[in-house]
C-alpha positions in Angstrom: 0.0 0.0 0.0 1.5 3.3 -1.1 0.9 6.7 0.7 2.2 10.2 0.7 2.1 10.4 4.5 2.1 7.7 7.2 1.3 8.6 10.8 2.4 5.9 13.3 0.2 6.0 16.4 -3.4 7.1 16.7 -3.2 8.9 20.0 -3.4 12.7 20.6 -0.6 13.7 18.3 -1.2 11.3 15.5 -5.0 11.8 15.2 -4.9 15.5 15.9 -2.4 15.9 12.9 -4.7 13.7 10.8 -7.7 15.7 11.6 -6.0 19.0 10.8 -4.9 17.7 7.4 -8.4 16.4 6.7 -9.9 19.8 7.6 -7.3 21.4 5.3 -8.9 19.4 2.5 -5.6 17.8 1.7 -5.3 15.8 -1.5 -2.5 13.7 -0.1 -3.0 10.0 0.5 -2.6 9.5 4.3 -2.7 6.5 6.6 -2.7 6.3 10.4 -1.4 3.0 11.8 -2.8 2.3 15.3 -3.4 -1.1 16.8 -5.9 -0.1 19.5 -9.5 1.1 19.3 -10.1 4.5 21.0 -12.5 2.9 23.5 -9.5 1.0 25.0 -7.6 4.2 25.7 -8.7 5.2 29.2 -6.9 8.4 30.2 -7.5 11.9 31.5 -5.7 14.6 29.5 -5.6 17.8 31.4 -4.6 21.3 30.6 -5.5 25.0 31.2 -7.8 26.4 28.5 -9.0 29.9 27.9 -12.8 30.0 28.2 -13.1 31.1 24.5 -11.6 27.7 23.4 -13.9 25.5 25.5 -16.5 25.0 22.8 -13.9 23.4 20.5 -13.5 20.5 23.0 -17.0 20.6 24.5 -18.0 17.0 23.6 -14.9 15.4 25.1 -14.6 17.5 28.3 -15.0 15.3 31.3 -14.7 18.2 33.8 -13.7 21.9 34.0 -12.8 24.0 37.0 -12.0 27.7 37.6 -10.4 26.9 41.0 -7.2 24.9 41.8 -4.9 24.6 44.8 -1.4 23.7 45.7 -0.7 22.8 49.4 1.5 21.1 52.0 1.0 20.5 55.7 1.2 24.1 56.7 -0.5 26.1 53.9 -2.9 26.0 51.0 -2.6 28.3 48.0 -5.9 28.9 46.2 -6.2 30.1 42.6 -9.4 31.2 40.9 -9.7 32.4 37.4 -12.5 33.9 35.4 -10.6 33.6 32.1 -8.9 30.2 32.3 -10.3 26.9 33.3 -8.5 23.7 34.2 -9.9 21.1 31.9 -10.0 17.3 31.8 -10.4 15.7 28.4 -11.7 12.2 28.1 -9.1 10.6 25.8 -11.3 7.8 24.5 -14.1 10.2 23.6 -11.8 12.7 22.0 -10.1 10.1 19.9 -13.4 8.4 18.9 -14.7 11.7 17.7 -11.7 12.2 15.4 -11.9 8.7 14.0 -15.6 9.2 13.3 -14.8 12.5 11.5 -12.2 10.8 9.4 -14.5 8.0 8.4 -15.0 7.7 4.7 -12.3 10.3 4.0 -9.0 10.1 2.1 -7.3 9.3 5.5 -7.2 5.6 6.2 -6.9 4.1 9.7 -5.2 0.8 9.8 -5.5 -1.5 12.9 -1.9 -2.9 13.0 1.4 -2.6 14.9 4.6 -1.3 13.4 7.5 -3.8 13.6 10.2 -2.1 11.6 10.9 0.9 9.4 13.5 0.9 6.5 14.2 2.9 3.4 13.9 1.8 -0.2 14.0 4.0 -3.4 13.7 7.2 -1.3 10.5 5.9 0.3 10.0 4.5 3.8 9.0 0.9 4.1 6.9 0.3 7.2 6.7 -3.4 8.1 3.7 -4.1 10.3 2.5 -7.4 11.8 0.0 -8.0 9.1 0.7 -5.3 6.4 3.5 -3.6 4.5 3.2 0.2 4.0 5.2 2.4 1.7 5.2 6.2 2.3 7.2 9.2 1.3 6.9 10.9 4.7 6.5 9.2 8.1 5.5 10.9 11.4 6.1 8.7 14.4 3.9 9.6 17.5 4.5 6.5 19.5 5.4 7.0 23.2 9.1 7.4 23.7 11.3 4.7 25.3 12.5 6.3 28.6 16.0 5.5 29.8 16.3 4.6 33.5 18.8 7.3 34.2 16.4 10.1 33.3 14.2 12.2 35.6 10.7 10.9 35.3 7.2 11.7 36.5 5.5 8.4 37.3 1.9 8.2 38.4 -0.9 5.9 39.3 -4.5 7.1 39.6 -7.9 5.7 40.6 -11.4 7.1 39.9 -13.7 6.6 42.9 -17.4 6.6 43.2 -19.0 7.7 46.5 -22.3 6.9 48.2 -22.5 10.4 49.6 -21.3 13.8 48.2 -17.6 14.2 48.8 -16.3 17.6 50.0 -13.5 18.2 47.4 -14.8 21.2 45.4 -11.7 22.4 43.5 -8.8 20.8 41.6 -6.0 19.7 43.9 -3.0 20.2 41.6 -0.4 19.2 44.2 -0.9 18.2 47.8 2.6 17.7 49.3 1.2 16.6 52.7 2.3 13.0 51.9 5.5 11.0 52.4 8.6 12.4 50.5 10.7 9.3 51.1 10.6 8.1 47.5 11.2 11.3 45.6 9.2 14.5 45.2 5.7 13.1 45.9 2.2 14.7 45.7 -1.4 13.8 45.5 -3.4 15.2 42.5 -7.2 15.1 42.6 -10.1 16.0 40.2 -13.7 16.3 41.6 -15.4 14.9 38.4 -18.8 15.2 40.0 -20.4 15.4 43.5 -20.0 11.6 43.8 -16.9 10.9 41.6 -13.3 11.8 42.4 -10.1 10.9 40.5 -7.1 10.7 42.8 -3.5 10.2 41.6 -0.3 9.6 43.4 2.6 11.2 41.5 6.3 11.0 42.1 9.1 12.9 40.3 12.3 10.9 40.6 14.6 8.5 38.6 13.3 5.5 40.4 10.0 3.7 40.1 7.9 2.3 43.0 5.7 -0.8 43.0 2.1 -0.2 42.0 0.9 -1.2 45.4 3.0 1.7 46.9 0.9 4.2 44.9 -2.3 2.6 45.8 -1.3 2.7 49.5 -0.5 6.4 49.3 -3.9 7.1 47.7 -5.7 5.1 50.3 -3.9 6.8 53.1 -4.6 10.3 51.6 -8.3 9.3 51.3 -8.4 8.2 54.9 -6.8 11.4 56.1 -9.4 13.4 54.2 -12.2 11.2 55.7 -13.2 10.2 52.1 -15.1 6.9 52.4 -15.7 5.7 48.8 -18.2 3.1 47.5 -16.1 1.6 44.7 -13.2 2.0 42.3 -14.4 2.7 38.7 -11.1 2.9 36.7 -7.4 3.0 36.9 -4.7 5.1 35.1 -0.9 4.9 35.2 1.9 6.4 33.2 5.4 7.7 32.9 6.6 11.0 31.5 10.2 11.8 30.8 11.2 15.2 32.3 14.4 15.4 30.4 15.2 15.7 26.7 15.3 12.4 24.8 17.4 12.2 21.7 16.6 9.9 18.7 18.4 8.9 15.6 16.4 10.6 12.9 17.0 8.4 9.9 14.5 10.4 7.8 11.6 9.9 10.2 9.8 12.8 11.7 8.9 12.6 15.4 5.7 14.3 16.8 4.0 14.4 20.2 6.1 13.4 23.2 8.7 12.0 20.9 8.8 15.3 19.1 9.5 17.6 22.0 5.9 18.4 23.0 6.4 17.7 26.7 6.9 20.6 29.1 9.9 19.3 30.9 9.2 21.1 34.2 5.6 19.9 34.5 5.0 17.0 32.2 2.0 18.7 30.6 1.6 17.9 26.9 -2.0 18.4 25.6 -1.7 22.0 24.7 1.7 21.6 23.1 0.6 18.7 21.0 -2.4 20.6 19.7 -0.2 23.5 18.8 2.4 21.3 17.1 -0.3 19.4 15.1 -1.9 22.6 13.9 1.5 24.2 12.9 2.7 21.0 11.2 -0.5 20.8 9.1 0.1 24.3 8.0 3.6 23.4 7.0 2.4 20.4 5.0 -0.2 22.4 3.2 2.7 24.6 2.0 4.8 21.5 1.1 7.0 21.8 4.2 7.3 18.6 6.2 9.6 19.5 9.1 8.0 19.3 12.6 7.7 22.8 14.1 9.4 23.6 17.5 6.7 24.3 20.0 8.9 24.9 23.0 11.3 27.8 22.8 15.0 27.4 23.6 14.5 29.7 26.6 11.6 27.7 28.1 13.5 24.4 27.5 16.6 25.8 29.1 14.8 27.1 32.1 12.9 23.9 32.6 16.1 21.9 32.5 17.6 24.2 35.1 14.5 23.9 37.3 14.6 20.1 37.1 18.4 20.0 37.9 17.7 22.1 41.0 15.0 19.6 42.0 17.4 16.7 41.6 20.3 18.2 43.4 18.4 20.1 46.1 15.5 17.8 47.0 15.1 19.4 50.4 13.9 22.7 48.8 11.6 21.1 46.1 8.3 21.5 47.9 9.0 25.1 48.9 10.0 25.9 45.3 6.7 24.7 43.9 4.7 26.5 46.7 6.6 29.8 46.4 6.3 29.8 42.6 2.6 29.2 42.8 2.1 31.9 45.4 4.0 34.5 43.4 1.6 34.3 40.4 -2.0 35.2 40.0 -4.3 32.5 38.7 -4.2 33.9 35.1 -0.4 34.2 35.3 -0.1 30.7 36.5 -2.2 29.4 33.6 -0.3 31.4 31.1 3.0 30.1 32.5 1.8 26.5 32.2 0.6 27.1 28.7 4.0 28.5 27.6 2.5 32.0 27.2 4.4 33.7 30.0 5.7 37.2 29.3 8.8 38.9 30.8 6.9 39.9 33.9 5.7 36.4 34.7 9.1 34.9 34.1 10.7 37.5 36.3 8.4 36.4 39.1 9.2 32.8 38.6 12.9 33.3 38.5 12.8 35.5 41.6 11.4 32.5 43.5 14.3 30.3 42.5 16.8 29.8 45.3 19.7 31.9 44.2 22.8 29.8 44.9 21.4 26.5 43.6 19.9 28.2 40.5 23.0 30.1 39.6 25.1 27.0 40.2 23.0 24.9 37.8 22.9 27.7 35.2 26.7 27.9 35.3 27.1 24.1 35.0 24.7 24.0 32.0 26.5 26.8 30.2 30.0 25.4 30.8 28.9 21.9 29.6 27.3 23.4 26.5 
């Protein structure tokens, strides 16, 4: 089967790119190679979103909130925004909608797994388990392989149902009032409804914990909050690299998390993937096939410095997050997380950095190139 463009992976990056190309009324012959049905992809994709953009994702929004908190044992910082909402996208619904939109179009979806990619006569030969695909351009959106020596954000979450109304009314972005024995650890919680709550144990470190460890932390947090649930509805787990991952190009384009769309200091990707997919579709419409850079060199540099401070100065990590959050208004915080921070916002963030560790890591990064 011969195509102009092959997209490997039918997740957020792959299908968002395919939809943008379809809406551009492209004449190119395109295939998306994805082994799983959207219904099997149970995940919560969260981001901040300006209220004007909410209608675009309305059908797949699982929850949206104007209030969020960051806390530890001694203080709680509350943010409330009239302009930006913290939004949770239901991944399976979002992906199903795109596949339905692409049905009967010039974009084919193939249920298969890629085994190997080679080059022949200036075309890429994609060997799948059951098919052979030939394409001029290939965009690989599969999750990256993460080396064990990289800083990683690893998490495990459970969606609970309650008999009675729970008392969590705003998003808990980070609750650091939990053990810090296994790395920088916090609880993240989304009040999906009055009787449903998603709770996640997240650790930023180079080492993994056993799944039972995360479940125990969630149960302990629930107990301390006097949250008596009826049953567990679903589970979600994942790993996000919070360091740059380099790949051998070999004529293949990388998109999504593989293509630099992860915000290294936070792990947030949804907004960056949407931006990357839209800009790449514009490039392709104008016969340009390079993947656009969605993270500026300055943001990437600052994120790496931030992460190095976390690794080398773990005793100040919690205060660093709390102080940064407190220094910003809700709108400023949302803009910062969406890579839309101006000079004033960055000045506030940098001012909260502990001076000696920050300068030390900047110097090391510069001298090492």
